[in-house]
Structure formats: C-alpha cells, structure tokens
N, C-alpha and C positions, 0 to 999 in steps of 0.2 A: 132615266130617259126612254128605255124600251129599250127593246130587242135589236142590235145592229146599231145602235147608237154609238157614234166614236168617243162621248164623252161618256164611258163605261168606266165600273169598278178596275174593270183588270186594267186601268193605267195607274191605282196606286199598287196593285198586287204585282206589276211590274218592277216599279221602282223598290218596292221592296225585297221582290227577289234578286233583284241586283245587286243592293247594298251589301244584303246577306254576303253575295256570292266573291264582291270584290273585296270583301274584309273592310269596309269602310266603315259597317255597323257598330264595331267594338269600338270606335272613337265621339259616337253620337250621343249625348242625352237625349232621352227620349221622352213625352210626355204624351200624357191623353189631352184632348182636346172639350174642355167646358162648353156648356151654352153659353151663350150671348145673351145677356139682358138684353129687353126691347129698346130701353130707354139712352144704351151705347149703338144700339142700331140704327134707331132717330138719330143720331148726329149726322146720320149721312141721306136717310129715307126716310120719307114723309110720313108720317103717323096712319095716314089712312092708306096709302101702299101697304106698308105692315100689317095692317090689320085684312085689308082684301084678299092678301096672299095668304094668311093664316085661315079664315073665310074659306079661298078657297082649297085648300086643304081640309077643313074638315068638310064638307061638303063631298071632296071625292071619299071619304070615308065612308059617310053616311051610303054613297051610292054605289061602293064597293059591297058592303053589307046587304044591300039592295038586290044585288045580282049585278052592275051597273060596269063601269068600265074601269080598268084600274090605274089609267095615267091620264090627267087634264091636261090637254095644252094650251099653254100658253101666248105663244107665237108659233111659226110653223118649223122652228127650229128647236124650240124649248119645251118638254112636257115636265109635268112633275107626276110621283108616285105618294105614296100614304108616308112613304119615309124622307121624302124631299125636305119637307121643313123641317124635321129637327137636325140630318145632315146642313142644311143649311146657317141653321142657329150654331151649330158646331163650330163649320167654317169660319164663320165671322168669329165666335170663340178663340178658336187658337189663332187667329191673328192678335186678338184682344191679351191672351196671356201671354203670347209670345212679347207684345211689346211691353207688360206689367214687369215679366223677367227679366228682358233688357236693359227698362228701365232701373230696376233694382240693382242691375249690377249683377243677378243670377250670372247670366250670360252674356258675350261679348255680343251676341247676333245669333237669330234662330230662321230657321226654314219652314215651311208649315204646307205640308204632303197633304190638301185638302181638297176635297169636292162638294158642291160642284164650285167652280171658278166664279172671279166677279167682276172681271173689268167693263163689262159690259151691260153691269144692272146700275140703270140712273138713277136718279132720287126717287123716280113715279114710274120704274117701270121694268120687267125681268124683260129680257130677251139674250139672247148668244148664248145657252147652255147658264145664264146666270142669272142667280135670287136677287143675291145681297152682293156688296161690293165688296168684300171681304178689306182690300191694300185700303180705300178711301175712308170705309167703316175706322178703322187702326190710324191713320194717317189723321183724321178728327181729333178720334179718342187722345193721339198723343198731344196734340195743342190744346184741347178741351177739357182733358182729365189732368195730363200730365204738367201742364204750364209751359208744351214748351213754343219757342216762338217762332222758329223754323223749321219745319221737314220736308223731303225732298220726295216723291213718287218718283220711279226709273221701272220704264214699262217694258218690255224687248218683247213681247207678244207679237206672231206675225200679222194679227188683225187690230186696229187703233181701239184703243180702249176709252171710248167715246164712253161708256159710263164714268167713268174717273173722271174725265174732265168736264161732263156736266155736272158731278159733285162739286167739284174743286176749282173749276173753273173763278175767276177773277178770286179767289180767297190767298191775300199776298203772303199769307204764312207759309201755303203750300206752295211748292215748286213741281211740276211736274216735266220728267224729259221723257221723250218712245219715238222708236222709229217703227214702222210697220208699213207693208207692201200698201201700195196702192196704183190704180183705184181696186177694190176688192172688198171685202165686207168689213162692218157695214158701211154701208152705200152711203157718199160725200168724204169719209173719212174727217178729218178735223176742219171743222165753220168755226171754230171759235178764234177770238184776235184777244181773247185774255191775255196780259203780261204773262201771266206767272206759269204758260204754256208752252213750252217746247217741242215742237212734233216735227220727225221727221221724214215725211213721206217717201217711200223709195220704192224701183216700178219692181216687177216682179223678176227673177233669176238675178237679181243681187247679190252678191259673194259676200262673204265676210270680208275682207278686205277694203271693201267702198264701207261697209255698215262701219268697222272700227275708224277710216279717216274721219266719218263723220261726227262719231263718238267725241273724238280727239278734238276736232275745230270747234265743234258747237256745244254736246253736253256739259265736257269737262269745264270750260272756260264760264258755262252759266252756273254750273254747284259749287264752281271752287269760289267764288263771288258772292254767292246766295250762304256758303258755308252754315248748309242743312247739321242743325242738331241731332237729326237720324234721319236714316233712310230706309222705305220700303220700296219693296221690287214688286213689280208684277211679272215671275217669271212665268212667259209662257215661250215653251220648245218648238213651239210649230213652223219657226220659221229655219230649221234644219231643214237640209236638201233629200234626207230620206221620209218626209213629211209629206202627205197627199193634201194635207187640208191647206197646203201655203205653197206657193212657187218662190221661195228665197235659197239661198244656199250655203247658209250657214252650217258649219258643223261643228263639234265640242270645244274645239280648241278655240272656235270663237265666243262659246260662251262662259268657258275658261277666262280669257283674255278680258270681257265687258265684265264680269263680276271683279278683277283685279282690281278695274279703275276704278267702280263702284267703293270698292274696299278700300282703295286708297285714300279718296276723300271723306268715308266716314275714319277714318284711323285719323286723319288731320282735324280734322272740323266736329265729329260725334261720337269722338271715344270709341270709334268703331261699331257704334249701335247701327246694328241693321235688320230687318222684320222680312223677308222672302216668302212672296204665299204663292203656291202651283196655279197659272192660268191655264194656257195651251199645251197641247204636246200628244200626239194620238195615235203615232208612228211608235208601238210598245218596245222596242229595242231602243230606238232611239231617245225617245224619251227616256229609260230607263239612266241611257249613257251621260247623257247633258245634265242629267239631277246628279248622277254621281260627279263631273266635270265641278259646276257649283259648287257642289257640296264641299270639295277637297278645295276651294280656295276660301270659302266662310269658314271653315274649320284649321283651316290653316294644316293641313294633314297631307 
C-alpha cells in the first residue's frame, strides 16, 4: 500500500512472531497459499473487473520500467504495487485451498493469515485495502464447486463488510451475520434489505458485553435455524480497544468467546467445518494477541 500505510507487511510478521513466542505454533498444520484460478475468483467478481485489475497491474510494471511511480492508486485509501496482483491471487487461493482441505476432512477448520484483506471488495470494485473478496469467493466456491446447500459468513471486523454484502446479498444459500461500528467507514453501513443478511450496527465505544448479548440474541438463533453446512469467518480484529482504526472496546477474551459460539454452531450443524480469513487489525500487538485467542479456540488447545 505504500510507506506508513496501516495495511502493512508487518501485520503478518507480528502474528508469526507471537505464535512462535506463545508456543501455539507447534500445534498448527502450516500450508502455503496457492494461486487462485481466475475462474474461481469470477464466482464472486465480474470478469471485466478482474481483467481491469490485471491490466492495471501490468501497466504499472511498464511504467516502473520506464521510471514511473511504484504504486497505482485505486481509491484514496487503496493502492497497488507490482506484487499486489500475485498477493491477491494467493490470498484468495488460501481461502479456496482451506475450503478444499476442510471439505476433504483433512482439517476440521483453517485460519488463513493473508493480505490483502477482502471484505470491502465488491463484485466490480476494489476499495478499503481490498481487491478480491476472499471470504465471498470461498463461500461461493463451497456452494458452486462442492455442492453445499447452506453456508454462513460471520464478519466481526469493526468496519461493515459492504463488499461481501454486495456479492452475497439475496443468495439464499448464504447467510451473512455481522456487527460493525456505525456510523463509520464505509459510509452508510448496511443499506440492503436482503433477507439473508443479519447486520448489527453498534455505536462507537461499544464494549464486548454488549456485543456478546447481541450475538446471543440475534446471530445465534438465525445461525441455528439456518443450519449451515460450513462457516466462513471474516476475522477482523480492529474492534479491539487498542486499535486506532476503530472506536470499539473488545478485548482478546471477547474474540475467544465469539469464536467459541461460532464453533459450537459449526460442531452441531457443519461437522466443525470453519474457514477463517484475516481481515482488519492494525495495532500489531493487539492483532497478534487476538489471533492467538482465535486460533486457540479453533485448534481446541
């Protein structure tokens, strides 16, 4: 994204270092992220959009060779460099490979430590640090390629997953539940009335106890009634009280509790099948601690 941008490579480095120091690393089965086929990305994104993004990447390489700028601007918050296209393909590829491994029974669940994030990427638009919507691609892949009839998306990022909503809104095979700070980025929050979307806007400074009550009273009944055969998580940790990108008050124990409740549903209805993908989380120490809390529940250690 460029120097000084919050969506930086150090995010994954902080997670990696913390998992090593915590000892949790030894309990994890690590896999490299493959490149996603464009035909699978196009389950969630328009073909012309994908081609335009690739063209922008190719033009940037030509401009750099001619002494031009090193970054291309997509919107005021989002830019790409010559590595972004490949990184975005591998981020989506991680979500797809995780879906395959979980569906094959090789893994009960998976966490994809990936950049760039995805939940602001709309069907035909990149925004909010996002290019391809990793979770929406994987959810569409689960129903289109694996033949699942019902999958759920859980989004607990501090920002509204407008891109995911744009892609899955109205698709009754996919139930999306989320909470997010409102009013906040993106402007407007949820504006869809699609019946498969359960959005819980909450004001700034909301703490974990309020979020837990909302999840228990609104999310869980809808998830239980839906009986998902697989659950995908947009795992943004920027609602943490230490994260400057939001103004909410969650802590590590809240993320562990949310993960427990989602895993409970998955164990009852989906054979435990969960694929979680990193979204936000920009204060490095808090991000790393939250990922550890999330993974300890998923790995049951």
